[in-house]
N, C-alpha and C positions, 0 to 999 in steps of 0.2 A: 874255221876258215880252211879253204882248200890249201893244201901244201904246195900247189903249183905256184911257187913264188917267182917264177921266171917270166911272168908277163910284164913286158915293158910297153908302155903306151906313150908315144910321142905325139903331141898335139900342137896345132898351130891354127891361127886365123889370119885372114888377109882381107883387105878392103881397097877397092878402087874408088877413091873419094871416101871421106869419113864424115858424114854418112855417104853411102853409095852401095854399089854391088859388092857383096862380100862372099868369101869362101872359107870353108873350114876343112881341115885335113887331119887325119889320124893314121899313124903308122904303128901297127901292133906287132910286137915280136913275142912269140911263145917259144917253147923248147925247140921244136923242129918245124915251125910254121911262122909265117908272117902274113899280114893282110893289110890292105889299104882301104880307107873309107874317106869319102869327101862329099861335099855338097855346097850349096850356095843359098843366098838370100838376096832379094832385090834391093831393099832399102834397109840398110843395117849399119853397124859400126864395127870397127876392128875388135873392140872389147867383147861385143856380143858374139862375134865369130870365134874368139878365143874360148869363151865359155861353151859355145855350142860344140866345138871340137871335143872337149872333155866329156860333155854330156853324151854325145853320140857314141863315143868310144866306150864309155862305161855301160851303155845300154846293150852292148854286144857281148859282154862277158857275164858268166854265171854269177849270181849273188854269192856272197861270202867268199870271194876270191881275193887273194893277195895280189895287188898290182902296184907297180911303180909308174907314176905319171910324170913324164918329163915335158916341161913347158918352158917357153921363153917369155911367158907373160907373168910379170910380177903382180899384175892386177889379179889374175886367177889364183896364183899361189898364195899371195898374202891375203886375198879376200877369203878363201876357204879355210886357211890355217889361223888367221888372226882376227880380221875385221868382223867376220860373220857372227861371232859370239856376241859382240856388243850390238850389232844390228838387230839380232833376234831379241836380245834383252831389252832393247829400246824400241820395240815394235817396228822393226825394219826401217829405222831412221839412222842416219849418219850421226857422227859426233856433232855436226852442225845442225842437227834436228831436221834435216831434209830427207825426203824419201830416198831410199837406196835405188840407184839406177840399175836397171836390168833385174829387178826383183824376181820376176817370173823364172828367169834362168838360174839365179842364185838359189831359189827355193828348190828347183828341180835338181840342181847339182848337189845341194845339201842332202836331199832324199836319197840320191844315188850313192853318194859317198858313205852314207850310214849303212848301206848294205854290203860294203866291201871293207877290206883292210887296205888302205891307200897310203903309200909313201910318195911324197912329192919331191921332185927335184927341179931346180931351175937351171937352165943353160942360157948363155948369151946367144941371142938370135944371130944368124948369119955368121957364125964363128967356126964353121966347118964340122960341127957335130953331125955325123951322117944321118941319125934318126931324125933330128930336128930339121935338117935340110930336106929330107924326104917329106916330112909333114908340111913344110912350107910349100914344096912343089905341089902336093896334093891340094892344099888350100887354094893355090893359084889355079890349079886345074879345074876346081869347082867353078871359079869365075870364068875361065877361058871356055869351058864346055858350054856354059850358058850363053856367052857372047857369040859363039859359033852357031848356035841354034837360032838366034834372032834373025 
């Protein structure tokens, strides 16, 4: 793994209506650099946008990199760190034997995480964490930029 262990990636998703128009945002901090990523989807859910933010962020960094992902989504953090093992063992079914929701995004995230060394941190949303607040602003910017173009 690259020893650049100073990459912090703050991720967030937002949705106007659930389902509805959604946005995702990523604020990346490296040693002397920072960058913003954001986008939108027309018919989506908040959980999909939370996953999409992490996926899009991971796509931008070199494989085999150490990264800390900071999210306010228990769904993402618990899903990738706990639930996914049983989902895969059970043929992508939940404990209730139902198909895992957002399976395409979970599989993509699982593949991306396998190529990096990822530490996961959860922060309470809207609690004043500057990186999380920035990711939230970017997720909402994705939605707002789409709405302005219509």
